[in-house]
Structure formats: C-alpha cells, structure tokens
NUMAR-898455 format. One record per residue (C-alpha): residue in one letter; x, y, z; residue number from 0. Coordinates in Angstrom, 3 decimals, m for minus. Example, Ala and Ser with C-alpha at 12.3 -4.5 7.8 and 13.67 -1.06 7.14 Angstrom:
BEGIN
{rest:A c1:12.300 c2:m4.500 c3:7.800 nr:0}
{rest:S c1:13.670 c2:m1.060 c3:7.140 nr:1}
This chain:
BEGIN
{rest:M c1:2.279 c2:13.491 c3:m5.984 nr:0}
{rest:H c1:m0.939 c2:11.467 c3:m6.249 nr:1}
{rest:E c1:0.242 c2:10.086 c3:m9.558 nr:2}
{rest:E c1:3.460 c2:8.721 c3:m8.047 nr:3}
{rest:I c1:1.658 c2:7.143 c3:m5.092 nr:4}
{rest:A c1:m1.035 c2:5.657 c3:m7.329 nr:5}
{rest:A c1:1.594 c2:4.214 c3:m9.650 nr:6}
{rest:A c1:3.497 c2:2.673 c3:m6.735 nr:7}
{rest:L c1:0.306 c2:1.164 c3:m5.324 nr:8}
{rest:K c1:m0.935 c2:0.182 c3:m8.783 nr:9}
{rest:I c1:m4.251 c2:1.964 c3:m8.273 nr:10}
{rest:D c1:m6.128 c2:4.754 c3:m10.008 nr:11}
{rest:T c1:m5.435 c2:8.318 c3:m8.826 nr:12}
{rest:S c1:m9.162 c2:8.841 c3:m8.263 nr:13}
{rest:T c1:m9.031 c2:6.196 c3:m5.531 nr:14}
{rest:I c1:m6.604 c2:8.370 c3:m3.594 nr:15}
{rest:E c1:m8.329 c2:11.632 c3:m4.412 nr:16}
{rest:N c1:m11.763 c2:10.321 c3:m3.373 nr:17}
{rest:F c1:m10.615 c2:8.456 c3:m0.267 nr:18}
{rest:K c1:m12.456 c2:9.367 c3:2.907 nr:19}
{rest:L c1:m11.749 c2:8.215 c3:6.441 nr:20}
{rest:E c1:m15.391 c2:7.200 c3:6.726 nr:21}
{rest:Q c1:m14.542 c2:4.297 c3:4.429 nr:22}
{rest:L c1:m12.659 c2:2.795 c3:7.339 nr:23}
{rest:S c1:m15.633 c2:3.014 c3:9.693 nr:24}
{rest:I c1:m16.065 c2:m0.744 c3:9.505 nr:25}
{rest:I c1:m12.966 c2:m1.091 c3:11.661 nr:26}
{rest:N c1:m14.738 c2:0.703 c3:14.495 nr:27}
{rest:D c1:m17.859 c2:m1.453 c3:14.198 nr:28}
{rest:K c1:m18.056 c2:m3.709 c3:17.235 nr:29}
{rest:N c1:m20.721 c2:m5.993 c3:15.708 nr:30}
{rest:E c1:m19.238 c2:m9.505 c3:15.746 nr:31}
{rest:N c1:m21.589 c2:m10.637 c3:12.973 nr:32}
{rest:N c1:m20.487 c2:m7.967 c3:10.552 nr:33}
{rest:D c1:m19.426 c2:m10.176 c3:7.633 nr:34}
{rest:Y c1:m18.892 c2:m7.165 c3:5.379 nr:35}
{rest:G c1:m16.485 c2:m5.693 c3:7.905 nr:36}
{rest:K c1:m14.614 c2:m8.957 c3:8.205 nr:37}
{rest:L c1:m14.304 c2:m9.252 c3:4.441 nr:38}
{rest:E c1:m13.071 c2:m5.684 c3:4.173 nr:39}
{rest:L c1:m10.488 c2:m6.303 c3:6.886 nr:40}
{rest:L c1:m9.278 c2:m9.396 c3:5.058 nr:41}
{rest:K c1:m8.947 c2:m7.341 c3:1.868 nr:42}
{rest:L c1:m6.986 c2:m4.695 c3:3.755 nr:43}
{rest:K c1:m4.690 c2:m7.343 c3:5.220 nr:44}
{rest:D c1:m4.048 c2:m8.708 c3:1.730 nr:45}
{rest:E c1:m3.325 c2:m5.222 c3:0.430 nr:46}
{rest:I c1:m0.912 c2:m4.631 c3:3.300 nr:47}
{rest:K c1:0.906 c2:m7.869 c3:2.437 nr:48}
{rest:E c1:1.201 c2:m6.756 c3:m1.179 nr:49}
{rest:L c1:2.447 c2:m3.317 c3:m0.153 nr:50}
{rest:K c1:5.037 c2:m4.835 c3:2.164 nr:51}
{rest:A c1:6.260 c2:m7.084 c3:m0.637 nr:52}
{rest:T c1:6.442 c2:m4.116 c3:m2.996 nr:53}
{rest:V c1:8.382 c2:m2.029 c3:m0.479 nr:54}
{rest:K c1:10.763 c2:m4.946 c3:0.149 nr:55}
{rest:E c1:11.394 c2:m5.341 c3:m3.576 nr:56}
{rest:Q c1:11.893 c2:m1.605 c3:m4.046 nr:57}
{rest:W c1:14.340 c2:m1.549 c3:m1.144 nr:58}
{rest:K c1:16.362 c2:m4.314 c3:m2.817 nr:59}
{rest:I c1:16.449 c2:m2.304 c3:m6.039 nr:60}
{rest:I c1:17.523 c2:0.858 c3:m4.182 nr:61}
{rest:Q c1:20.304 c2:m1.056 c3:m2.416 nr:62}
{rest:H c1:21.471 c2:m2.538 c3:m5.710 nr:63}
{rest:L c1:21.501 c2:0.854 c3:m7.409 nr:64}
{rest:T c1:23.266 c2:2.480 c3:m4.461 nr:65}
{rest:K c1:25.983 c2:m0.171 c3:m4.412 nr:66}
{rest:G c1:26.553 c2:0.342 c3:m8.133 nr:67}
{rest:K c1:27.092 c2:4.079 c3:m7.652 nr:68}
{rest:K c1:29.525 c2:3.598 c3:m4.759 nr:69}
{rest:K c1:31.674 c2:1.227 c3:m6.840 nr:70}
{rest:T c1:31.896 c2:3.616 c3:m9.790 nr:71}
{rest:G c1:32.604 c2:6.602 c3:m7.545 nr:72}
{rest:K c1:29.540 c2:8.596 c3:m8.669 nr:73}
C-alpha cells in the first residue's frame, strides 16, 4: 500500500514509513517569529496545491475511462 501512495504522491516510500506526527509540531507553535514554521507551512500549502491538481487530473482520467466502458457495454 505504501508503494501505491508513494507513487501517487511522487515521493519515496521511506518518507511515508518514517513519517511522525511530531514533524507537524511547527503548526502548533504559537511563536509569530518562527520563520522555519512559516516556511514549512508554505511548503505544505504548495504540496497541497500539487496534490489537488493531481487528484483533479486523476479524476478526469477516471471519468474518461468510465465513459469509454459505458459506451462499449463492458
């Protein structure tokens, strides 16, 4: 399962396997001057945009493939 997720996200499987919730602790940091936290949040926002675009593209492909099967009666 990790392999499929990693492939879809275009990341290494070790990234998923070694992920820890503590890595997200910067989100809970209330320090306004936390530049590292701000940079990490910007990276996460960019990754979310990319994931949304990927999901949107995959949905288009699924719809196209589904329409093709309905037309041929399969």
